[in-house]
N, CA, C and O atoms as a MOPAC input file, in Angstrom:
PM7 MOZYME 1SCF
protein

 N    107.84200 1   139.39200 1   114.64500 1
 C    107.71800 1   137.98700 1   114.26000 1
 C    108.47200 1   137.85000 1   112.92300 1
 O    108.31300 1   138.66000 1   112.01000 1
 N    109.26700 1   136.83300 1   112.85100 1
 C    110.07400 1   136.56400 1   111.66300 1
 C    109.19900 1   135.95100 1   110.54400 1
 O    108.27500 1   135.18000 1   110.80200 1
 N    109.52700 1   136.32400 1   109.30600 1
 C    108.75900 1   135.78800 1   108.17400 1
 C    109.31100 1   134.39500 1   107.82600 1
 O    110.47100 1   134.08600 1   108.09700 1
 N    108.46500 1   133.58200 1   107.23100 1
 C    108.92300 1   132.30500 1   106.76000 1
 C    109.78000 1   132.43600 1   105.52200 1
 O    109.50000 1   133.26400 1   104.65500 1
 N    110.80400 1   131.64100 1   105.43200 1
 C    111.63500 1   131.59000 1   104.25600 1
 C    111.08000 1   130.41900 1   103.42000 1
 O    111.44900 1   129.26100 1   103.61800 1
 N    110.20800 1   130.75300 1   102.50800 1
 C    109.48000 1   129.74800 1   101.70400 1
 C    110.46400 1   128.87100 1   100.85600 1
 O    110.26400 1   127.66600 1   100.70400 1
 N    111.48900 1   129.50000 1   100.33400 1
 C    112.50000 1   128.78200 1    99.57100 1
 C    113.22000 1   127.71500 1   100.38100 1
 O    113.43600 1   126.59600 1    99.91500 1
 N    113.59300 1   128.09100 1   101.61800 1
 C    114.25100 1   127.12300 1   102.47500 1
 C    113.29800 1   125.99700 1   102.86100 1
 O    113.70800 1   124.83900 1   102.93700 1
 N    112.03900 1   126.32600 1   103.10300 1
 C    111.06000 1   125.28600 1   103.41900 1
 C    110.94100 1   124.28400 1   102.26400 1
 O    110.98600 1   123.07200 1   102.47600 1
 N    110.78700 1   124.81300 1   101.02800 1
 C    110.65500 1   123.89200 1    99.89500 1
 C    111.91200 1   123.03000 1    99.70500 1
 O    111.78500 1   121.86100 1    99.34200 1
 N    113.08100 1   123.54800 1    99.93100 1
 C    114.30600 1   122.73800 1    99.83100 1
 C    114.29800 1   121.64100 1   100.92300 1
 O    114.61300 1   120.48200 1   100.65200 1
 N    113.94500 1   122.02100 1   102.12300 1
 C    113.87200 1   121.02900 1   103.22100 1
 C    112.83300 1   119.96200 1   102.93600 1
 O    113.05200 1   118.78000 1   103.20000 1
 N    111.70400 1   120.38500 1   102.39600 1
 C    110.65500 1   119.42300 1   102.06100 1
 C    111.10300 1   118.44800 1   100.98700 1
 O    110.86800 1   117.24700 1   101.11300 1
 N    111.73000 1   118.93000 1    99.95400 1
 C    112.22300 1   118.07700 1    98.84300 1
 C    113.27800 1   117.08600 1    99.38200 1
 O    113.29700 1   115.92300 1    98.98000 1
 N    114.15200 1   117.55300 1   100.29200 1
 C    115.16400 1   116.69100 1   100.83100 1
 C    114.60800 1   115.63700 1   101.79600 1
 O    115.13700 1   114.52900 1   101.88100 1
 N    113.57500 1   115.97500 1   102.49600 1
 C    112.99400 1   115.06800 1   103.53400 1
 C    111.95900 1   114.10800 1   102.98400 1
 O    111.85200 1   112.97900 1   103.46300 1
 N    111.19400 1   114.53100 1   101.98400 1
 C    110.11700 1   113.66100 1   101.44300 1
 C    110.59600 1   113.04600 1   100.17300 1
 O    110.76600 1   113.75000 1    99.17800 1
 N    110.81800 1   111.77600 1   100.16300 1
 C    111.24400 1   111.07000 1    98.95200 1
 C    110.14000 1   110.88400 1    97.98500 1
 O    110.32600 1   111.13100 1    96.79400 1
 N    108.97400 1   110.45200 1    98.43800 1
 C    107.83700 1   110.18100 1    97.57100 1
 C    106.68500 1   111.02100 1    98.04500 1
 O    106.04300 1   110.65100 1    99.02800 1
 N    106.38400 1   112.12900 1    97.40700 1
 C    105.24300 1   113.00900 1    97.77000 1
 C    103.97900 1   112.29500 1    97.38600 1
 O    103.96700 1   111.42200 1    96.51700 1
 N    102.91100 1   112.68500 1    98.05500 1
 C    101.60000 1   112.10400 1    97.76400 1
 C    100.86700 1   113.05300 1    96.82600 1
 O    100.75300 1   114.24300 1    97.12000 1
 N    100.35700 1   112.53400 1    95.67700 1
 C     99.61600 1   113.40700 1    94.77800 1
 C     98.26700 1   113.93100 1    95.37200 1
 O     97.73400 1   114.95300 1    94.94100 1
 N     97.75400 1   113.18800 1    96.36600 1
 C     96.48200 1   113.57600 1    96.97300 1
 C     96.71800 1   114.19500 1    98.37900 1
 O     95.89300 1   114.04000 1    99.27900 1
 N     97.83600 1   114.88200 1    98.53800 1
 C     98.17200 1   115.47300 1    99.79900 1
 C     97.09400 1   116.43300 1   100.27800 1
 O     96.70700 1   116.40000 1   101.44600 1
 N     96.61800 1   117.26800 1    99.40400 1
 C     95.59600 1   118.27100 1    99.84600 1
 C     94.33500 1   117.58500 1   100.32200 1
 O     93.73600 1   118.03400 1   101.29900 1
 N     93.91000 1   116.52300 1    99.67600 1
 C     92.73300 1   115.79800 1   100.13400 1
 C     92.97900 1   115.20400 1   101.51800 1
 O     92.09500 1   115.22800 1   102.37500 1
 N     94.13800 1   114.69000 1   101.72500 1
 C     94.47600 1   114.09500 1   103.01600 1
 C     94.53900 1   115.15700 1   104.11100 1
 O     94.03100 1   114.95400 1   105.21300 1
 N     95.16900 1   116.29200 1   103.79500 1
 C     95.28100 1   117.34300 1   104.77000 1
 C     93.94500 1   117.95400 1   105.11900 1
 O     93.75100 1   118.41000 1   106.24600 1
 N     93.00600 1   117.97400 1   104.16400 1
 C     91.67200 1   118.52000 1   104.43600 1
 C     90.78500 1   117.47700 1   105.09200 1
 O     89.66900 1   117.77800 1   105.51500 1
 N     91.28100 1   116.25500 1   105.17600 1
 C     90.58100 1   115.12700 1   105.84900 1
 C     89.26700 1   114.75700 1   105.20400 1
 O     88.33900 1   114.31700 1   105.88300 1
 N     89.17900 1   114.93100 1   103.89300 1
 C     87.97300 1   114.48000 1   103.17200 1
 C     88.09600 1   113.02400 1   102.73300 1
 O     87.13400 1   112.43600 1   102.23900 1
 N     89.28400 1   112.44600 1   102.91300 1
 C     89.51700 1   111.05000 1   102.61600 1
 C     90.73100 1   110.68300 1   103.45100 1
 O     91.37200 1   111.53900 1   104.06100 1
 N     91.04000 1   109.35800 1   103.46500 1
 C     92.17100 1   108.86600 1   104.19600 1
 C     92.99800 1   108.02100 1   103.25100 1
 O     92.63600 1   107.82100 1   102.09200 1
 N     94.15700 1   107.51000 1   103.78300 1
 C     94.96500 1   106.64300 1   102.97900 1
 C     95.83200 1   105.77800 1   103.93000 1
 O     96.53600 1   106.27700 1   104.80900 1
 N     95.73600 1   104.48800 1   103.70100 1
 C     96.50900 1   103.56600 1   104.54400 1
 C     98.00600 1   103.61700 1   104.26500 1
 O     98.81400 1   103.15200 1   105.06900 1
 N     98.36800 1   104.18800 1   103.11300 1
 C     99.82500 1   104.25700 1   102.73700 1
 C    100.48300 1   105.60400 1   103.11400 1
 O    101.69300 1   105.76700 1   102.95700 1
 N     99.69900 1   106.54300 1   103.60000 1
 C    100.17800 1   107.91900 1   103.81700 1
 C    100.99500 1   107.96500 1   105.11100 1
 O    100.65900 1   107.29500 1   106.08800 1
 N    102.04000 1   108.73800 1   105.11100 1
 C    102.82900 1   109.03700 1   106.30200 1
 C    102.73500 1   110.53500 1   106.56200 1
 O    103.09400 1   111.34200 1   105.70400 1
 N    102.25500 1   110.90400 1   107.73300 1
 C    102.15100 1   112.29700 1   108.12300 1
 C    103.49000 1   112.73200 1   108.73500 1
 O    104.08600 1   112.02800 1   109.55000 1
 N    103.93500 1   113.91500 1   108.31100 1
 C    105.20500 1   114.46800 1   108.80500 1
 C    104.97800 1   115.90900 1   109.21100 1
 O    104.10200 1   116.59900 1   108.69100 1
 N    105.80500 1   116.34400 1   110.16700 1
 C    105.80200 1   117.76500 1   110.54800 1
 C    107.09300 1   118.36900 1   110.14200 1
 O    108.15800 1   117.92900 1   110.57500 1
 N    107.02100 1   119.39300 1   109.29900 1
 C    108.15900 1   120.13900 1   108.86600 1
 C    107.96600 1   121.58300 1   109.27000 1
 O    107.01300 1   122.22600 1   108.83100 1
 N    108.86500 1   122.10900 1   110.10900 1
 C    108.68700 1   123.42000 1   110.69300 1
 C    107.33300 1   123.46300 1   111.37400 1
 O    107.06900 1   122.62500 1   112.23700 1
 N    106.47700 1   124.38600 1   111.03100 1
 C    105.14900 1   124.48400 1   111.66300 1
 C    104.05700 1   123.88700 1   110.75400 1
 O    102.87200 1   124.13900 1   110.97700 1
 N    104.41700 1   123.15000 1   109.79900 1
 C    103.48200 1   122.64100 1   108.80200 1
 C    103.43300 1   121.13200 1   108.82900 1
 O    104.38600 1   120.44400 1   109.19200 1
 N    102.26700 1   120.65200 1   108.42300 1
 C    102.05800 1   119.19500 1   108.27100 1
 C    102.21900 1   118.86800 1   106.78200 1
 O    101.75200 1   119.60800 1   105.91600 1
 N    102.88100 1   117.76200 1   106.50700 1
 C    103.05200 1   117.32200 1   105.12500 1
 C    102.71500 1   115.81600 1   105.08500 1
 O    102.69100 1   115.13600 1   106.11100 1
 N    102.45700 1   115.32600 1   103.85800 1
 C    102.10800 1   113.91500 1   103.63800 1
 C    103.09400 1   113.36800 1   102.68700 1
 O    103.39300 1   113.96400 1   101.65300 1
 N    103.62100 1   112.18400 1   103.04900 1
 C    104.50600 1   111.42300 1   102.13600 1
 C    103.83700 1   110.08900 1   101.85400 1
 O    103.01200 1   109.60600 1   102.63000 1
 N    104.21400 1   109.50800 1   100.72300 1
 C    103.68800 1   108.18500 1   100.39500 1
 C    104.62200 1   107.13800 1   100.91200 1
 O    105.82900 1   107.22000 1   100.68400 1
 N    104.09800 1   106.15000 1   101.60400 1
 C    104.93100 1   105.09500 1   102.13800 1
 C    105.05200 1   103.91900 1   101.23100 1
 O    105.69800 1   102.93900 1   101.60100 1
 N    104.46100 1   103.95500 1   100.04600 1
 C    104.53100 1   102.87800 1    99.08500 1
 C    104.73100 1   103.37700 1    97.69300 1
 O    103.76000 1   103.71000 1    97.01300 1
 N    105.99400 1   103.44300 1    97.22800 1
 C    106.30100 1   104.03400 1    95.91000 1
 C    105.60900 1   103.34100 1    94.73700 1
 O    105.33700 1   103.97800 1    93.71900 1
 N    105.33200 1   102.09800 1    94.86200 1
 C    104.69600 1   101.33000 1    93.75000 1
 C    103.23700 1   101.77000 1    93.65100 1
 O    102.76000 1   102.03800 1    92.54900 1
 N    102.53100 1   101.85100 1    94.74700 1
 C    101.13700 1   102.29800 1    94.74500 1
 C    101.07100 1   103.74700 1    94.35200 1
 O    100.11600 1   104.15000 1    93.68700 1
 N    102.05500 1   104.56300 1    94.73600 1
 C    102.07400 1   105.95000 1    94.38200 1
 C    101.99200 1   106.19200 1    92.84900 1
 O    101.41200 1   107.18500 1    92.40900 1
 N    102.56000 1   105.30600 1    92.07300 1
 C    102.52000 1   105.41200 1    90.59600 1
 C    101.05300 1   105.26700 1    90.13600 1
 O    100.62200 1   105.97300 1    89.22500 1
 N    100.31900 1   104.39000 1    90.73900 1
 C     98.88100 1   104.21900 1    90.39700 1
 C     98.09100 1   105.47500 1    90.77700 1
 O     97.25100 1   105.94900 1    90.01300 1
 N     98.38100 1   106.01400 1    91.99200 1
 C     97.70100 1   107.22100 1    92.41300 1
 C     98.05400 1   108.38700 1    91.53400 1
 O     97.19400 1   109.20600 1    91.21200 1
 N     99.33400 1   108.47800 1    91.13200 1
 C     99.76000 1   109.57700 1    90.26800 1
 C     99.11700 1   109.51900 1    88.92300 1
 O     98.75800 1   110.56800 1    88.38900 1
 N     98.94300 1   108.35200 1    88.33100 1
 C     98.25400 1   108.16500 1    87.04600 1
 C     96.80100 1   108.58500 1    87.20200 1
 O     96.25900 1   109.23000 1    86.30400 1
 N     96.14800 1   108.24000 1    88.31500 1
 C     94.75800 1   108.64800 1    88.50600 1
 C     94.69100 1   110.17000 1    88.70900 1
 O     93.81200 1   110.83000 1    88.15400 1
 N     95.59500 1   110.71400 1    89.48400 1
 C     95.66200 1   112.17700 1    89.70500 1
 C     95.75900 1   112.90200 1    88.38300 1
 O     95.02200 1   113.85800 1    88.14500 1
 N     96.65100 1   112.46500 1    87.52400 1
 C     96.86100 1   113.16200 1    86.22400 1
 C     95.60800 1   113.02500 1    85.33000 1
 O     95.17000 1   113.98400 1    84.69500 1
 N     95.06400 1   111.83300 1    85.30500 1
 C     93.81900 1   111.62300 1    84.50400 1
 C     92.66700 1   112.44200 1    85.06300 1
 O     91.86800 1   113.00200 1    84.31200 1
 N     92.58900 1   112.50800 1    86.37800 1
 C     91.55300 1   113.27800 1    87.01200 1
 C     91.61500 1   114.74200 1    86.62000 1
 O     90.59700 1   115.36000 1    86.31000 1
 N     92.84800 1   115.29700 1    86.63800 1
 C     93.03200 1   116.71100 1    86.27000 1
 C     92.72000 1   116.94800 1    84.81300 1
 O     92.14000 1   117.97000 1    84.44800 1
 N     93.10900 1   115.99700 1    83.98000 1
 C     92.76700 1   116.13600 1    82.53800 1
 C     91.27600 1   116.13600 1    82.30200 1
 O     90.77400 1   116.93800 1    81.51500 1
 N     90.56300 1   115.25800 1    82.96500 1
 C     89.16600 1   115.16400 1    82.78600 1
 C     88.36700 1   116.29200 1    83.48300 1
 O     87.27700 1   116.65900 1    83.04500 1
 N     88.92800 1   116.81500 1    84.55200 1
 C     88.21700 1   117.81500 1    85.33400 1
 C     88.41400 1   119.27900 1    84.79700 1
 O     87.79000 1   120.21100 1    85.30300 1
 N     89.25800 1   119.44900 1    83.80500 1
 C     89.50800 1   120.81100 1    83.29700 1
 C     88.18800 1   121.44400 1    82.79000 1
 O     87.91600 1   122.60100 1    83.11200 1
 N     87.40100 1   120.74900 1    82.04100 1
 C     86.15400 1   121.28200 1    81.52300 1
 C     85.12900 1   121.42000 1    82.62800 1
 O     84.46000 1   122.45000 1    82.71700 1
 N     84.98700 1   120.41600 1    83.47000 1
 C     84.02000 1   120.42100 1    84.53200 1
 C     84.21800 1   121.57000 1    85.51900 1
 O     83.25500 1   122.15700 1    86.01100 1
 N     85.48200 1   121.87600 1    85.79800 1
 C     85.78000 1   122.93900 1    86.78300 1
 C     86.15800 1   124.25200 1    86.10300 1
 O     86.49700 1   125.22500 1    86.77700 1
 N     86.10200 1   124.28600 1    84.79700 1
 C     86.38500 1   125.50000 1    84.03600 1
 C     87.78900 1   126.04900 1    84.39600 1
 O     87.92900 1   127.19800 1    84.81600 1
 N     88.79400 1   125.21800 1    84.22500 1
 C     90.15200 1   125.62500 1    84.51000 1
 C     90.98900 1   125.66900 1    83.21300 1
 O     90.69900 1   125.00500 1    82.21700 1
 N     92.01000 1   126.46800 1    83.29500 1
 C     92.95900 1   126.57700 1    82.16400 1
 C     94.11000 1   125.63300 1    82.42800 1
 O     94.72400 1   125.68200 1    83.49400 1
 N     94.41600 1   124.74700 1    81.44100 1
 C     95.46400 1   123.74900 1    81.72900 1
 C     96.91000 1   124.37400 1    81.88000 1
 O     97.84400 1   123.71800 1    82.34300 1
 N     97.02700 1   125.63900 1    81.47400 1
 C     98.35100 1   126.30800 1    81.48800 1
 C     98.61500 1   127.04500 1    82.78700 1
 O     99.71900 1   127.54900 1    82.99100 1
 N     97.63700 1   127.11900 1    83.66100 1
 C     97.83400 1   127.87700 1    84.89900 1
 C     97.67900 1   126.95000 1    86.12000 1
 O     97.00500 1   125.92400 1    86.02700 1
 N     98.28200 1   127.29200 1    87.23700 1
 C     98.09000 1   126.49700 1    88.42000 1
 C     96.61400 1   126.56500 1    88.91400 1
 O     95.95100 1   127.59600 1    88.80100 1
 N     96.14300 1   125.44800 1    89.45200 1
 C     94.79800 1   125.38000 1    89.86900 1
 C     94.60800 1   126.11400 1    91.23800 1
 O     95.41900 1   125.96100 1    92.15200 1
 N     93.55700 1   126.88000 1    91.33900 1
 C     93.28200 1   127.49600 1    92.68900 1
 C     92.99500 1   126.39400 1    93.70200 1
 O     92.54700 1   125.30600 1    93.34400 1
 N     93.25100 1   126.68300 1    94.93000 1
 C     93.11900 1   125.71100 1    96.02800 1
 C     91.74800 1   125.08100 1    96.02900 1
 O     91.65000 1   123.85900 1    96.14200 1
 N     90.67800 1   125.85600 1    95.90900 1
 C     89.32600 1   125.31600 1    96.01500 1
 C     89.03300 1   124.30900 1    94.90700 1
 O     88.38600 1   123.29400 1    95.16200 1
 N     89.48600 1   124.56300 1    93.69800 1
 C     89.26200 1   123.64300 1    92.57800 1
 C     90.13800 1   122.39200 1    92.74500 1
 O     89.73000 1   121.29600 1    92.36100 1
 N     91.29900 1   122.54900 1    93.29700 1
 C     92.18600 1   121.39900 1    93.51400 1
 C     91.52300 1   120.48600 1    94.53100 1
 O     91.51700 1   119.27200 1    94.32800 1
 N     90.97500 1   121.00100 1    95.59900 1
 C     90.31800 1   120.22200 1    96.60600 1
 C     89.07200 1   119.52500 1    95.99500 1
 O     88.83000 1   118.34700 1    96.25900 1
 N     88.30600 1   120.24600 1    95.19700 1
 C     87.14800 1   119.63300 1    94.55300 1
 C     87.56400 1   118.48300 1    93.66200 1
 O     86.90300 1   117.44500 1    93.64000 1
 N     88.66600 1   118.65600 1    92.91800 1
 C     89.10500 1   117.60500 1    92.02800 1
 C     89.57300 1   116.39900 1    92.85600 1
 O     89.16300 1   115.27400 1    92.57100 1
 N     90.41900 1   116.60600 1    93.87200 1
 C     90.95100 1   115.50600 1    94.63700 1
 C     89.87700 1   114.80800 1    95.45500 1
 O     89.69000 1   113.59700 1    95.33700 1
 N     89.17700 1   115.56100 1    96.27800 1
 C     88.20500 1   114.94300 1    97.15700 1
 C     87.02700 1   114.37600 1    96.35300 1
 O     86.64700 1   113.21900 1    96.53500 1
 N     86.46200 1   115.18600 1    95.47700 1
 C     85.36200 1   114.66300 1    94.62600 1
 C     85.77300 1   113.51900 1    93.76800 1
 O     85.01300 1   112.56600 1    93.59000 1
 N     86.99800 1   113.59100 1    93.21200 1
 C     87.43600 1   112.49900 1    92.39100 1
 C     87.58900 1   111.17400 1    93.09100 1
 O     87.16900 1   110.13700 1    92.57800 1
 N     88.19700 1   111.20600 1    94.27100 1
 C     88.35700 1   109.93800 1    95.00500 1
 C     87.00400 1   109.41000 1    95.47800 1
 O     86.72100 1   108.21500 1    95.39000 1
 N     86.18800 1   110.31300 1    95.97300 1
 C     84.84300 1   109.88600 1    96.42200 1
 C     84.00000 1   109.43900 1    95.25600 1
 O     83.19800 1   108.51700 1    95.40300 1
 N     84.15100 1   110.06300 1    94.09500 1
 C     83.40400 1   109.65600 1    92.92300 1
 C     83.81500 1   108.29000 1    92.44500 1
 O     82.96000 1   107.49900 1    92.04700 1
 N     85.14000 1   107.97400 1    92.47200 1
 C     85.61600 1   106.62800 1    92.11000 1
 C     85.08400 1   105.58700 1    93.10000 1
 O     84.66500 1   104.50100 1    92.69900 1
 N     85.10200 1   105.92600 1    94.40300 1
 C     84.63000 1   104.95900 1    95.39200 1
 C     83.13000 1   104.71000 1    95.16500 1
 O     82.67600 1   103.56700 1    95.21000 1
 N     82.35600 1   105.79700 1    94.91900 1
 C     80.94000 1   105.65000 1    94.68800 1
 C     80.62300 1   104.84600 1    93.42200 1
 O     79.65300 1   104.09000 1    93.37700 1
 N     81.44800 1   105.02500 1    92.41200 1
 C     81.24700 1   104.30700 1    91.17000 1
 C     81.46100 1   102.78100 1    91.34100 1
 O     80.96000 1   101.98000 1    90.55300 1
 N     82.20500 1   102.41500 1    92.37300 1
 C     82.39900 1   100.97800 1    92.68900 1
 C     81.47400 1   100.48000 1    93.78000 1
 O     81.60500 1    99.35500 1    94.26300 1
 N     80.52300 1   101.34800 1    94.16700 1
 C     79.60900 1   100.96100 1    95.20000 1
 C     80.10200 1   101.05100 1    96.64300 1
 O     79.46700 1   100.52500 1    97.55700 1
 N     81.25400 1   101.73000 1    96.84100 1
 C     81.79200 1   101.86700 1    98.16200 1
 C     81.33700 1   103.15700 1    98.87600 1
 O     80.59600 1   103.96800 1    98.32000 1
 N     81.79300 1   103.31100 1   100.09000 1
 C     81.46000 1   104.49000 1   100.83600 1
 C     82.19300 1   105.69200 1   100.24600 1
 O     83.42000 1   105.68400 1   100.14100 1
 N     81.45500 1   106.70600 1    99.86800 1
 C     82.06000 1   107.92700 1    99.25100 1
 C     82.04900 1   109.03100 1   100.27200 1
 O     81.34300 1   110.03000 1   100.13100 1
 N     82.85300 1   108.83400 1   101.31700 1
 C     82.92400 1   109.85400 1   102.38700 1
 C     84.33800 1   109.93700 1   102.89300 1
 O     85.27200 1   109.46800 1   102.24200 1
 N     84.50300 1   110.55600 1   104.10100 1
 C     85.87700 1   110.74800 1   104.62600 1
 C     86.54400 1   109.43800 1   105.03300 1
 O     87.73100 1   109.47200 1   105.35700 1
 N     85.89000 1   108.31900 1   105.04100 1
 C     86.48400 1   107.01700 1   105.34900 1
 C     87.10300 1   106.39000 1   104.11100 1
 O     87.75800 1   105.35400 1   104.21900 1
 N     86.92100 1   106.97200 1   102.96600 1
 C     87.46700 1   106.41900 1   101.72100 1
 C     88.97200 1   106.35300 1   101.82100 1
 O     89.61500 1   107.35400 1   102.13900 1
 N     89.55900 1   105.16700 1   101.55000 1
 C     91.00900 1   105.00800 1   101.51500 1
 C     91.44100 1   105.19700 1   100.06400 1
 O     91.07200 1   104.42400 1    99.18000 1
 N     92.23200 1   106.24400 1    99.84300 1
 C     92.61500 1   106.57200 1    98.48400 1
 C     93.38400 1   105.50300 1    97.78900 1
 O     93.02600 1   105.14800 1    96.66500 1
 N     94.44500 1   104.94700 1    98.39100 1
 C     95.23900 1   103.91300 1    97.74000 1
 C     94.39400 1   102.67400 1    97.45900 1
 O     94.44500 1   102.12200 1    96.36000 1
 N     93.62600 1   102.24400 1    98.43900 1
 C     92.82600 1   101.02500 1    98.21600 1
 C     91.77800 1   101.28900 1    97.15400 1
 O     91.49400 1   100.37800 1    96.37700 1
 N     91.19000 1   102.45400 1    97.06400 1
 C     90.20300 1   102.76000 1    96.06300 1
 C     90.79700 1   102.76500 1    94.67700 1
 O     90.21000 1   102.22700 1    93.73800 1
 N     91.97800 1   103.38100 1    94.54300 1
 C     92.66100 1   103.40400 1    93.21200 1
 C     93.05600 1   101.99300 1    92.77700 1
 O     92.90500 1   101.61500 1    91.61600 1
 N     93.55900 1   101.23600 1    93.73300 1
 C     94.00300 1    99.85500 1    93.33400 1
 C     92.72700 1    99.02100 1    92.95700 1
 O     92.73400 1    98.30600 1    91.95500 1
 N     91.68100 1    99.11900 1    93.74100 1
 C     90.43400 1    98.37900 1    93.39000 1
 C     89.87300 1    98.85300 1    92.07700 1
 O     89.34700 1    98.04300 1    91.31500 1
 N     89.96300 1   100.15900 1    91.77300 1
 C     89.50000 1   100.67400 1    90.52400 1
 C     90.28300 1   100.14600 1    89.36900 1
 O     89.73200 1    99.84000 1    88.31100 1
 N     91.60000 1   100.03600 1    89.57400 1
 C     92.47000 1    99.47600 1    88.53200 1
 C     92.12000 1    98.01300 1    88.25100 1
 O     92.12300 1    97.60900 1    87.08800 1
 N     91.81800 1    97.20700 1    89.26500 1
 C     91.45500 1    95.86400 1    89.09200 1
 C     90.08000 1    95.75100 1    88.38400 1
 O     89.88600 1    94.91000 1    87.50600 1
 N     89.16800 1    96.59700 1    88.78200 1
 C     87.80700 1    96.48300 1    88.28400 1
 C     87.67000 1    97.04200 1    86.85900 1
 O     86.97900 1    96.45200 1    86.02900 1
 N     88.33300 1    98.18900 1    86.57000 1
 C     88.17100 1    98.83300 1    85.27500 1
 C     89.32700 1    98.67900 1    84.31000 1
 O     89.20800 1    99.00500 1    83.12900 1
 N     90.45500 1    98.17800 1    84.81500 1
 C     91.58100 1    97.93300 1    83.92600 1
 C     92.61600 1    99.04500 1    83.84900 1
 O     93.41300 1    99.06100 1    82.91100 1
 N     92.63300 1    99.97600 1    84.80000 1
 C     93.56700 1   101.06500 1    84.81000 1
 C     92.90300 1   102.42500 1    84.85100 1
 O     91.72100 1   102.54100 1    84.53000 1
 N     93.62500 1   103.43900 1    85.23100 1
 C     93.02900 1   104.74400 1    85.45000 1
 C     92.49100 1   105.36300 1    84.19700 1
 O     91.57500 1   106.18200 1    84.26700 1
 N     93.01900 1   105.01000 1    83.05600 1
 C     92.45100 1   105.53500 1    81.79100 1
 C     91.06000 1   105.08500 1    81.51300 1
 O     90.32000 1   105.73000 1    80.77100 1
 N     90.69000 1   103.95700 1    82.11800 1
 C     89.40900 1   103.32800 1    81.84700 1
 C     88.38600 1   103.57700 1    82.98000 1
 O     87.31000 1   102.98100 1    82.95400 1
 N     88.68700 1   104.43400 1    83.96700 1
 C     87.76000 1   104.70600 1    85.06000 1
 C     86.57600 1   105.41200 1    84.49000 1
 O     86.68200 1   106.06200 1    83.45000 1
 N     85.42200 1   105.29900 1    85.16000 1
 C     84.18000 1   105.95900 1    84.66900 1
 C     84.18400 1   107.46600 1    84.97200 1
 O     83.54500 1   107.90400 1    85.92800 1
 N     84.89100 1   108.24500 1    84.17600 1
 C     85.06300 1   109.65500 1    84.45300 1
 C     83.77900 1   110.43800 1    84.35400 1
 O     83.68100 1   111.47800 1    85.00500 1
 N     82.80700 1   110.03300 1    83.61000 1
 C     81.54700 1   110.78600 1    83.55200 1
 C     80.91400 1   110.74500 1    84.93900 1
 O     80.37500 1   111.75000 1    85.40400 1
 N     80.97400 1   109.59900 1    85.59900 1
 C     80.37300 1   109.52300 1    86.95800 1
 C     81.26400 1   110.21500 1    87.99100 1
 O     80.77700 1   110.87800 1    88.90700 1
 N     82.55200 1   110.05200 1    87.82700 1
 C     83.50000 1   110.71400 1    88.71500 1
 C     83.39000 1   112.22400 1    88.61400 1
 O     83.45900 1   112.89900 1    89.64100 1
 N     83.22200 1   112.78800 1    87.42400 1
 C     83.13900 1   114.22000 1    87.26600 1
 C     81.83700 1   114.79200 1    87.91200 1
 O     81.83400 1   115.93900 1    88.36000 1
 N     80.79300 1   114.03800 1    87.95800 1
 C     79.59900 1   114.47400 1    88.66300 1
 C     79.92100 1   114.69100 1    90.15900 1
 O     79.46100 1   115.65300 1    90.77400 1
 N     80.72600 1   113.76700 1    90.72200 1
 C     81.11000 1   113.90200 1    92.11300 1
 C     82.01700 1   115.08400 1    92.33500 1
 O     81.92900 1   115.76900 1    93.35400 1
 N     82.90400 1   115.32500 1    91.36000 1
 C     83.81600 1   116.43700 1    91.43600 1
 C     83.02700 1   117.77000 1    91.41400 1
 O     83.28000 1   118.65000 1    92.23800 1
 N     82.13000 1   117.90600 1    90.52700 1
 C     81.32500 1   119.11800 1    90.37600 1
 C     80.47000 1   119.37200 1    91.61200 1
 O     80.31300 1   120.51700 1    92.03600 1
 N     79.92800 1   118.32400 1    92.18300 1
 C     79.00500 1   118.47600 1    93.30200 1
 C     79.71800 1   118.51300 1    94.69000 1
 O     79.08800 1   118.82500 1    95.70000 1
 N     81.03900 1   118.19100 1    94.72100 1
 C     81.73400 1   118.24700 1    95.97600 1
 C     81.86600 1   119.68400 1    96.50000 1
 O     82.30100 1   120.58400 1    95.78200 1
 N     81.48900 1   119.87000 1    97.73700 1
 C     81.53900 1   121.16500 1    98.37700 1
 C     82.59100 1   121.09900 1    99.49000 1
 O     82.41500 1   120.35900 1   100.45700 1
 N     83.66000 1   121.84800 1    99.36600 1
 C     84.64200 1   121.86500 1   100.45500 1
 C     83.99500 1   122.44400 1   101.71100 1
 O     83.04600 1   123.22400 1   101.64000 1
 N     84.53600 1   122.03800 1   102.86900 1
 C     83.94300 1   122.55300 1   104.12000 1
 C     84.21200 1   124.06800 1   104.19700 1
 O     85.21100 1   124.56600 1   103.67900 1
 N     83.31700 1   124.75900 1   104.84000 1
 C     83.39700 1   126.18600 1   104.96600 1
 C     84.48400 1   126.57100 1   105.99200 1
 O     84.76900 1   125.84200 1   106.94300 1
 N     85.05600 1   127.72200 1   105.75200 1
 C     86.03800 1   128.25400 1   106.66300 1
 C     85.41100 1   128.55500 1   108.00900 1
 O     84.23200 1   128.89300 1   108.11300 1
 N     86.21600 1   128.42600 1   109.01400 1
 C     85.75000 1   128.84400 1   110.37500 1
 C     85.81800 1   130.34500 1   110.44500 1
 O     86.72200 1   130.95900 1   109.87800 1
 N     84.87800 1   130.93600 1   111.13200 1
 C     84.90300 1   132.37700 1   111.20000 1
 C     85.32300 1   132.83700 1   112.57900 1
 O     85.40300 1   134.04000 1   112.83100 1

């Protein structure tokens, strides 16, 4: 069986996906959805692209603020890449926490783009989101268990 050429895959991905989704891992794990996401198949892998570059900027600002606020809660070092499990907890818990803070459904039906846009309208931007409440959801989020 031939090994994957990871470098070639990354180059193809960068060439094919113009606007990557900052919440791709959350979408691939199906803990949330997004009305703006486009699912793509590259080689044997599934990838997510953002279909709305304007909304992507709002999502990216929330993603960055979420990571900044979650460093203490998840005990991560800002200078190292986040392990997969902590990234999932930050993304899934963060989106669900924001939805819950606005009184919405905090489950797999949460639409990431719609939640971020509504949060921006309600709180005045991602810097003003209720991160104390969002961090509780991040800490308590449990990724689904691996199949055995």
